[in-house]
N, C-alpha and C positions, 0 to 999 in steps of 0.2 A: 063278558067279564073284562073289567077295565084293565088296561096295560100300564104298569108303572115302570119307567126306565130304571134300571139298576144304577145305583150311585157309582160314579167313576172312581177308580182307584187312584190314589195320589202317586204320582211317578217319583221314584227315588231321585234325590237331589243330583246324584252323580250322572243321571241319565237325562238331565235337562240341558238342552243346547245353550241356553242363556248362561248357565253356571260356568260352563267351560269358556265361553266368550269373556265373561267377567273375570274369571281366574287368569286367563291369558293376558287380558289387559292389565290386571294388577301386577302380574309378574313382569310384564314388559315395562311398566312404569317403574317398578322396583329396580330392575336392572338398569334402566335409563338413569334413574336417580343416583344409584351407586356409581355408575360410570361417570356421571357428571361431576360427582364429588371428587373422583379420582383424576379427572381430566387435567386440571392444572398440575398435579403432581407428575402425571405421565409426561406432560409437556416439558416440565422442568428436568425430568430424568433423561431427556434426549441429550443433555450435557452431563458430563461426569461430576455431578454435585451430590453431596450427601450432607445431612444435618437436620435441623429442626424442620418439620413438615409444614405444610400450609396451615395457617390459622384463619379459618373462615370468618369473615365479617361482612358487613353491608356498608358501602357498596364495593369494598376492596378486600382482598385476601393478602396476607403477609407471610413471608417466610424468611428464615435466617437465624443465626449465621450458617453459611454453607461453605463447604470445601470439597475439592476433588482433585484427582490426579489421573492422567492417562498418558499415552505416548507423546502427546504434544507438550506436556509439562504439568504445572500445578496452577490452581486458581482458588482464591478465597473471595467470598462475597459477604459483606456485613448484613445487608438486608435487601429483600425484594418486595415490591408492592405490585399487585395485579388487580386492576379494575375488572370487575366481573359483571356480567349481565346474564339473565336467564338464557337467551339464545346462545351465548358463548358457552355456558356451562353444559347446555344440551347438545353441543356440537353443531348448532345451526348457524353459527357465525363466528367471527374472530373476536378475541378479547380486545377491548378498546385500547388499553395501555399497560405497559410493563415498565416499572422504574427499578433500576439497579444502582445501588449506592455503595461506595467504598469497595472497589474491586481491585484485587492484586493478581496479576497474571504473570507467571514465569514461563516464557516460551522456550523451553529446552529444545523443542523441535518445531520451528516455525512452519515447516511444510505440513506436518501432521496437524498443526493448529488450523492452518488454512483449509485443509481438507475436511476437518471436523466441522468448522463453521459453515462451509459451503453446503455440506450435507444436511446439517441439522437446523439451519436457519431457513430451510425450504418452507414455503407457506403451509404445506400439508403437515409438516412436523412441528412447526412453531407458529401457530395461528394468532399472531398479535398484530394489530394495526399500527401501533406506535410503540417505540422502545426508547426510553431515556436512560442514558448512562452518565453518572456523575462521579467525579473523583476516581477515575480509573488509572491505575499505575501498571504499565506493561514493561517487563524486562525482556529484551531481545538479545540473544547471543550474537556477538560480532567478533569473530576470531577469538583472541584470548581475552577480550573485554566484553562488557555487557552495556548495551545502550538502554537507558531508562526513559520511557515516554510517559507523559501525563495527558490524558484525553478526557474531554467532555463532549458528548455527542447526543444527537437525537435522530432517530431513524423512523421513517414512515413507509408503510407499504402502499405502493400505487395500485390502481385497480387491477393491474396484471399480476400482482403479488410480489413484484420486485421491491427491493429496499432502496430508498433514497435517503442518505444520511448527510447531516451537516454538523459541524462542531469545530473545536479548537484543539490544536496539538502543540505540545512543547516538549523539548528534550532531544538529545542526540545531535545538538547543534542547530536545530531548526525550531521555529515557533511561528504560528500563524493559524489561519482558518482553512477548512477543507470542505469539499463536497464529494460524495461518493454515490455512484449508481451501481448496485450489485444485483444481478438477476440470474435467472435460470433459463433464459430464452436465447434467441439468436442475435439479439441486439448487443451493442458494445457495452462492456462494463468499464467504467472510467472513474478515476479519482483525480480531482483537481485541487491544487494547493496554492495559497498565496500568503506569503509571509517573508521571513528573513532566514538566512543561513549564515552561520559563523565561519569565517575563513579558517580559524584554527581548529574547527571541529566539523569537517565536511562529512556528511552522511555517505553511505555506501554508494548511492546513485551517482554521486559526484566523484568519489575516489575511484570507482570502477574504471572510468575512461583513462586513468593513468596519470603519470607525473606531469605531462604537458598541461592538462586542464587544471590540476591542483596548483601548479606553479603559476599559471595565468591568473587564477583566482587569488592566490596568496600575494601576488604582486600588486594587487589593488589596494588603495588606501583605506577603504571602509573596513571597520571591524565586523560588521554584519551586512551582508549583501542582500538587497531585495531579490526575491525569487518568485517566479510564477511557473508552475509546473502542471502539466496534464499527463497523467499516467493511464495508459490503456492496458487492460487485462485481457487474457485469452478466456475461452469458455470455462476453464478450470480455476479462474481467478489468479492465474500466474502472471507475472509481469511480462508484457509484450513490447511496449514502446513508451517512451516519455518524450514530450516536447517541453523544452526548458527555455526560460528567459531569465538571465541572471544579471544583477547589477543595473537594472533599469531605473536609475535614479538621476535627478537633475545634475548635470556636470560630469557624469560618468557614463561612458559608452557601455551598452549592454553586451553580454555574451549570450548568443542564442544557439540552440542546437537540438539534435535529436539523439536519444539513446535507445538502442533496440536490444531486447532480451534474446537470448539464445538458449537452446536446450543444453543443460549442464551448467548453467549459471554464467556463461561468458556474455560479455556485452560488446556491441559494436556502437560506434558513435560518430556523429558529424557535428562539428562546432564551427562557429564563425564569430569574429569580433573585430573591433577597430582598436588601434592604439596610437599614441602620440610618438612622433619621431624627433623630439628635441628641437622644435622650431622648424622642422622640415615638412610639416603637414602630417596628416594622418595616414597610417598604413593599415592594411587589412590582412588578417590572419585567418586561415581556414585549416582546421584540424580534423582528421579522420583516422580511424583505426579500430582496433578491438583490444579488449583487456587482455594483457599478456601476449598480444600478437603484434603484427606489423603496425607501424604508425607513420603517417604522412602529414607533413606540415607544409602548407603553401602560403607564400607571402607575396602580396601585391603592394609594393612599396611606393607606387605612384607612377605617373605617366612617363617619367624619364628613366624608369627602371624596368628590367625584364621581370617576368614572374619567376620567383625563386621556389625551388622545391627541396625540402629536407625530408629524407626517407630513412627510417630506421627499420629495415626489413626483419630484424630479429627481436623487435620490441624496444621500448624506451626504458633503458636500465643502465646502470653504471657499467662502463666498459663496452657497451654494445657498438658494433660497427654502424656507421651512419654515412649517408651520401648527401652532398649539396650540389644541386645543379641549377644553372642559370647562364644566360648569354652563350648557349651552345657549348658549355664546358661542364666537366664533372670534377668535383673535389671530394675525395674520400677522407674520412676521419673517424673519430671515436667520441662517444658521449662521456662526459664527466659531470659529477655534481659540482657546482661552482660555489663561490663565496658571494660575490656581488650579485650575480644573476642566479636563478634557480639551477640552470644547467649550462654547460659549456659544450660547444662543438669545437673540437681540436682537430684541425685539418692537417693532413700529411703534406709538408712542404708549403710553398707560398700559394696564395689563391691563383687559380689558372684563368681568371675572368678578365675581360677587357674593361669592365666597369667596376667601381668599388662595391664591395658588399655593403648593403644598406644597414641602417639601424634596425635591429630586430626587436620583437616584442620584449618587454622588460624581463621576462623569465628566462631568456636565452641569449647567450653571448657567443659570437662566432669569431675565432681567431686561429692563427697557425699554431701548431704544436712546436714548442721551443726545444724539446729534447726527446 
């Protein structure tokens, strides 16, 4: 009797391995697609901004206007434009470019703003290869006043993920171009600036070293001094040191020096410059001290003069005790704000030196106290 195989029963769909593989693949693609559509918004929300969401387009997405407030202050943005690619949306690469236009930043707490930027501009949190900033207005508190800056900048991520930015800066008494290298590695973070600084509106970096430097700058004839500065930052992007070259223009001797940051905001500084001695040749001045602390001024007035030292151990301020030494003698006195010069050294009694006191830099006059 012939044998006929019994027909196979159809396996339920839920018991087929291929069904589950296909379902898993579809779900994974769905989650990936939804996640990709939200990726730009999640990236934007690393900063405290709220407003109109992303408006997808090809090949760029747009957002704005946006506004936000946190412990660093307030920020408003008129528009954002994000160039998108499939690899960037899927998390397989960085977004090619982000443009930010018409930004207003009110830094009520600059320290918190620096901390927020350092944390959230990290390549893992803000994966953009190039960032363009146009028409940026930044308000920075400075004592009882506010310094307003205008910035246009362009930043690129190098292969290591660090930001290298170039741009122009104007406001707060300075104008010029800058370069910045900001990273998250062991290499130096640095900002270099080349431009001009106004004598009547010196920024904090120049006023921090105190009245001697301010007076030396204000005694110069130029309304705006050429300036070249290189600022070095510590790993937390806090100011560590600045190398300065001021007044490097034809016909005017430059003032060069180093300003160092300290924990708590104090500054120490070393400065040197030359000055004319009314037909007696050039003298050289060297200034060192700390903001709010002791100040020392050394004068090399020429080969026929001893090296003179003026020390203000209690700081450079009105009424502070001061000492002048030279030619193996010491003359004590007091500091006063002057009329013709920026400051006066008023010595007690006649000068005790065997040689005449030389002509000093234009901001300082040395004479006996008459009463």
